[in-house]
VOGU-3710 file (C-alpha; in Angstrom, 3 decimals, decimal comma):
1> xxxxxxxxxx> 111,056/58,557/129,657  114,529/58,404/131,384  115,931/61,249/133,204  119,071/62,327/131,557  120,935/65,445/130,125  120,240/67,371/133,991  124,155/67,800/134,484  123,942/70,625/132,045  121,522/72,387/134,635  122,805/71,550/137,769
11> xxxxxxxxxx> 123,170/74,922/138,414  120,132/76,529/137,443  118,305/78,380/140,305  115,432/76,470/141,655  112,692/78,389/144,020  109,887/75,915/145,922  107,526/77,305/147,210  104,892/74,939/149,305  102,686/77,419/151,076  102,552/75,283/153,825
21> xxxxxxxxxx> 105,597/74,510/156,692  106,440/70,940/157,052  103,294/69,692/154,492  103,780/66,542/153,787  101,682/65,999/150,796  101,401/68,754/148,321  100,004/69,593/145,033  103,196/70,204/142,770  102,701/72,385/139,818  105,959/73,151/138,023
31> xxxxxxxxxx> 107,314/76,282/136,200  110,511/77,463/133,628  110,894/81,521/133,815  114,006/82,813/132,428  115,156/84,055/135,835  118,535/85,445/134,849  120,232/86,688/131,551  118,477/89,397/129,201  115,414/88,393/130,233  115,208/88,123/133,945
41> xxxxxxxxxx> 112,518/91,346/134,334  110,062/88,757/132,144  111,379/85,846/134,834  111,162/88,027/137,831  107,754/89,048/137,190  106,603/85,589/136,127  107,767/84,762/139,760  106,366/87,349/141,458  102,966/86,840/140,085  102,568/82,951/141,028
51> xxxxxxxxxx> 103,767/83,635/144,574  101,043/85,869/144,930  98,409/83,692/142,950  99,892/80,129/145,029  99,371/82,317/148,166  95,538/82,805/147,376  94,769/79,244/146,418  96,487/77,921/149,898  95,196/80,700/151,908  91,663/79,289/150,529
61> xxxxxxxxxx> 92,636/75,560/151,254  95,086/74,496/148,239  93,145/72,159/145,827  91,025/68,716/147,206  91,955/69,631/150,459  96,053/69,745/149,857  98,395/72,406/149,992  99,746/73,712/146,498  103,623/73,531/146,062  105,280/75,392/143,281
71> xxxxxxxxxx> 108,261/74,370/141,678  110,415/76,773/139,471  113,191/76,555/137,570  115,043/79,217/135,360  115,981/78,054/132,095  117,492/81,558/130,947  115,672/81,191/128,219  117,579/78,624/126,608  116,133/75,299/124,770  118,417/73,120/126,051
81> xxxxxxxxxx> 118,177/73,907/129,188  114,871/73,885/129,298  114,439/70,060/128,005  117,138/68,509/131,360  114,700/70,926/133,110  111,876/69,679/131,999  112,610/66,318/132,695  113,638/67,170/135,939  110,551/68,502/137,108  109,046/64,866/135,795
91> xxxxxxxxxx> 110,648/62,568/136,807  112,122/64,143/140,408  109,636/66,699/141,370  106,605/64,717/140,170  104,539/67,842/139,231  100,884/67,125/137,746  100,802/70,275/135,417  103,114/72,879/134,454  103,034/76,696/133,397  105,007/77,384/130,891
101> xxxxxxxxxx> 106,627/81,104/131,666  109,188/81,532/129,290  109,678/82,518/125,314  108,659/80,120/122,619  112,162/78,563/122,123  112,514/76,847/125,514  108,709/76,386/125,402  108,007/74,845/122,231  111,048/72,524/122,663  109,471/71,380/126,063
111> xxxxxxxxxx> 106,354/71,109/124,849  106,998/67,499/122,937  108,015/65,979/126,421  104,755/67,332/128,444  103,080/65,549/125,788  104,464/62,218/125,960  104,052/62,252/129,454  100,702/63,487/129,661  101,527/66,444/132,062  99,087/69,686/130,905
121> xxxxxxxxxx> 101,366/72,493/130,179  99,306/76,073/129,771  101,941/78,219/128,702  101,432/82,059/129,909  103,155/83,980/126,713  105,349/81,994/124,052  103,355/83,045/120,657  104,903/80,281/118,534  102,406/78,143/116,824  104,984/74,410/117,691
131> xxxxxxxxxx> 103,650/74,743/121,564  100,229/73,803/121,008  101,397/71,681/117,931  103,355/69,654/120,051  99,686/68,166/120,729  96,526/67,993/122,684  98,023/68,615/126,437  99,599/72,205/125,262  96,904/74,682/125,921  98,020/78,617/125,156
141> xxxxxxxxxx> 96,972/81,399/127,522  98,780/84,363/125,897  98,175/84,747/122,064  99,363/83,175/118,703  101,729/84,995/117,464  99,316/85,399/114,406  96,872/86,892/116,426  98,567/89,251/118,213  100,374/90,437/114,833  96,699/90,871/113,562
151> xxxxxxxxxx> 95,718/92,426/116,245  98,500/94,842/116,306  98,137/95,660/112,296  93,910/96,102/113,469  95,142/98,886/115,786  97,206/100,391/113,390  94,476/100,868/110,402  91,481/100,857/112,612  92,492/102,905/115,559  96,005/105,053/114,595
161> xxxxxxxxxx> 94,468/105,272/111,175  97,875/104,139/109,914  98,783/104,719/105,863  102,252/104,184/105,595  103,919/102,104/107,766  107,080/100,905/108,429  108,364/97,281/110,027  111,431/96,367/112,433  111,057/93,609/113,691  113,155/91,047/116,197
171> xxxxxxxxxx> 114,751/87,745/113,746  113,715/85,042/116,394  110,484/82,870/116,497  108,440/86,126/118,337  109,545/88,775/115,911  108,612/86,305/112,817  105,327/85,094/113,855  104,084/88,298/114,834  105,810/90,165/111,497  103,946/87,521/109,452
181> xxxxxxxxxx> 100,157/87,931/111,044  100,957/91,897/110,989  101,589/91,145/106,886  98,662/89,410/106,486  96,405/91,568/108,124  97,131/94,225/105,818  97,279/92,213/103,078  93,918/90,264/103,296  91,889/92,762/105,734  93,051/95,969/105,726
191> xxxxxxxxxx> 91,026/97,088/102,745  93,953/98,666/101,068  94,300/101,706/103,486  97,537/100,797/104,687  100,116/99,758/103,149  104,191/98,445/104,148  106,666/100,470/102,837  109,369/98,483/104,832  110,175/95,656/106,536  113,545/95,256/108,188
201> xxxxxxxxxx> 114,809/92,384/110,640  117,090/92,766/113,468  119,135/89,884/115,375  118,541/89,218/119,002  121,815/90,934/120,511  121,368/94,113/118,273  121,832/97,076/120,337  122,236/100,276/117,787  119,270/100,817/115,507  120,297/103,953/113,959
211> xxxxxxxxxx> 121,399/102,135/110,825  117,686/100,554/110,620  115,848/103,763/111,623  117,936/106,177/109,183  116,500/103,784/106,746  112,972/104,011/108,066  113,214/107,725/108,308  113,835/107,909/104,737  110,411/106,271/103,833  108,461/108,189/106,004
221> xxxxxxxxxx> 105,967/106,229/107,367  103,510/108,069/109,560  103,560/104,592/111,502  106,404/102,022/112,699  105,771/98,266/113,864  108,758/98,045/116,354  108,630/94,380/117,340  110,420/92,962/119,795  111,001/92,560/123,561  111,596/95,504/126,160
231> xxxxxxxxxx> 115,282/95,292/126,129  114,942/95,379/122,331  112,004/98,158/122,147  113,159/100,414/124,679  116,467/101,324/122,644  114,856/101,198/119,420  111,801/103,829/120,324  114,846/106,135/121,902  117,218/106,048/119,395  114,211/106,598/116,593
241> xxxxxxxxxx> 112,781/110,055/118,892  116,947/111,183/118,986  116,552/110,851/114,904  113,705/113,402/114,922  111,576/110,100/113,848  108,019/111,355/114,638  105,886/108,797/113,746  103,715/106,957/115,804  105,724/103,925/117,629  103,490/100,219/117,974
251> xxxxxxxxxx> 105,238/97,066/119,409  103,160/94,403/121,276  103,496/91,999/124,820  107,339/91,545/124,476  107,387/95,372/124,966  105,040/95,405/128,269  107,270/95,546/130,859  108,044/98,845/133,263  111,797/98,009/132,278  110,542/99,540/128,788
261> xxxxxxxxxx> 110,286/102,800/129,905  113,325/103,157/131,981  115,117/101,836/129,004  113,618/104,011/125,985  113,115/107,277/128,995  110,011/108,666/129,853  110,073/111,446/127,543  110,534/109,102/124,157  108,102/106,500/125,388  105,129/108,996/126,072
271> xxxxxxxxxx> 102,539/107,972/123,563  104,170/104,106/122,849  101,426/101,919/121,928  101,472/98,451/122,420  98,934/95,135/121,529  98,842/93,010/124,908  96,196/91,070/127,490  96,769/93,622/130,560  94,418/96,110/130,591  95,431/98,217/133,767
281> xxxxxxxxxx> 92,469/100,284/133,916  90,127/97,330/133,769  87,947/98,536/136,618  87,547/94,563/137,754  88,486/94,677/142,004  90,041/91,615/141,208  92,636/92,825/138,583  93,144/96,088/140,856  93,821/94,207/144,048  96,555/92,424/141,826
291> xxxxxxxxxx> 97,957/95,246/139,852  98,127/97,574/143,821  99,140/94,272/145,788  101,770/93,838/142,764  103,013/97,352/143,126  103,263/97,484/146,689  104,922/94,487/147,797  107,572/94,257/145,228  108,030/98,304/144,352  107,781/97,644/140,364
301> xxxxxxxxxx> 104,557/97,873/138,447  103,258/94,806/136,807  102,917/93,549/133,480  101,263/91,246/131,055  103,919/88,890/131,533  103,113/87,641/135,162  99,640/88,355/134,900  99,356/85,772/132,235  101,716/83,723/134,482  99,070/84,165/137,039
311> xxxxxxxxxx> 95,971/83,220/134,847  97,736/79,703/133,547  98,490/78,576/137,433  94,982/79,752/137,954  93,349/77,661/134,922  95,711/74,753/136,349  94,115/75,123/139,466  90,035/75,442/138,447  90,787/72,308/136,009  92,331/70,400/138,755
321> xxxxxxxxxx> 89,046/71,585/141,414  86,819/70,682/138,631  88,621/67,497/137,258  88,415/66,519/140,891  92,185/64,923/140,341  95,656/65,543/139,724  95,398/62,944/136,932  96,892/64,194/133,796  94,532/62,566/131,118  91,834/64,383/133,960
331> xxxxxxxxxx> 93,324/67,675/134,165  93,514/68,334/129,976  90,042/67,342/129,874  89,021/70,080/132,430  91,628/72,568/130,179  89,828/71,932/127,322  86,558/72,519/128,626  87,319/76,216/130,110  84,423/78,448/129,559  84,099/82,284/130,159
341> xxxxxxxxxx> 86,825/81,870/132,339  87,526/85,247/134,712  91,353/85,967/134,524  93,906/88,766/135,278  93,948/89,075/131,207  90,166/89,829/130,805  87,728/86,710/129,925  88,745/83,408/128,425  86,109/82,621/126,735  87,785/78,852/125,659
351> xxxxxxxxxx> 90,274/77,233/124,067  90,311/76,221/120,314  90,018/72,405/119,392  94,600/73,051/118,978  94,614/74,663/122,399  94,398/78,236/121,382  93,584/80,859/123,530  90,133/82,899/122,738  90,012/86,608/124,591  89,827/90,035/123,596
361> xxxxxxxxxx> 93,288/91,609/122,678  94,029/94,681/124,620  95,528/98,128/123,250  97,815/99,860/125,812  99,686/103,428/125,420  102,366/105,133/127,491  100,871/108,042/129,639  103,156/109,448/132,021  104,977/106,756/132,650  102,770/104,062/133,068
371> xxxxxxxxxx> 100,687/101,786/130,572  97,059/103,279/130,466  94,201/101,856/128,454  93,534/103,146/124,655  91,395/100,419/123,313  90,302/97,116/122,411  90,357/94,332/119,823  87,059/92,807/120,197  86,640/91,342/116,008  86,365/87,689/116,051
381> xxxxx> 88,026/87,501/113,083  91,271/88,951/114,000  91,329/87,221/117,810  89,984/83,548/116,818  92,948/81,713/116,011
//
């Protein structure tokens, strides 16, 4: 494949960490993340978490006797930027594997490129099915949108005992996939226990959610699915409480950020529930060490975005070690054979033949300004893609 289209992304931010001054040879792993733009908080979380992961791996001796180098570019969550940068990572930087540290739109845009070049990708948190449908070199450590949507519905009905539900979702890949999964569960698996009384979508750039929320208030639901990113759900929850809406509000991993609480305000955020893949009350020492180290180092709470990127990187590292090779096909086969991998985001039981992760879905609730454990979804019919 010829390297082309780079001029349009020439000003992109790039961070390169080799972990060893003057290293003659390193094993390079590429990353794209939204380091600037409206999703910059998620990009920063990816960058910070991968820094911790890289330090750990290189302190333990690297891989196959070589240090690891991370090459991170800013895709601004834009597909057109991501495509050019993916080619740059392949043709110029010579990466052996790729961590998809960005949203669905850019991640699914680059998936066919990595497939064609036989470079394995592990997508950290992009939910769209096209990411893995691009071919067998593409894996997803985060949840498929349908799985996450079903899990949100499971939590709403089984854990929170919702009867009347209103949907308010972002009109993009992320919001649409989650809404479909939610609706599917209510229609086929809820056993008539709950009804969707209204469903609305809003554009990505929306900031005033009051017209949507006013209608929801009239519909009188006992639970609202507010699906979107932290910069959307934060204002949604804040404005809902200002309008006097008392219903339980449920979100998902897009709201899994300390920025959500900051935007919504501690009082409005209290009691907000999300389905996600990071349990802050996980008692495993490696999880608690990551959480405390991250907060001490970066002066902000960690989130699922960063933990997912950390796991994606460590899956690649583990796979290269087991393959004893940096060749794409060998790494791909090793990733495909992952079993019971002990990640920050829980035990990764396996990847399906289609590259989808199988693991439990965490349910968290905001208490005193922090996400805490509420429950976990383990039902195989819900969590298996």
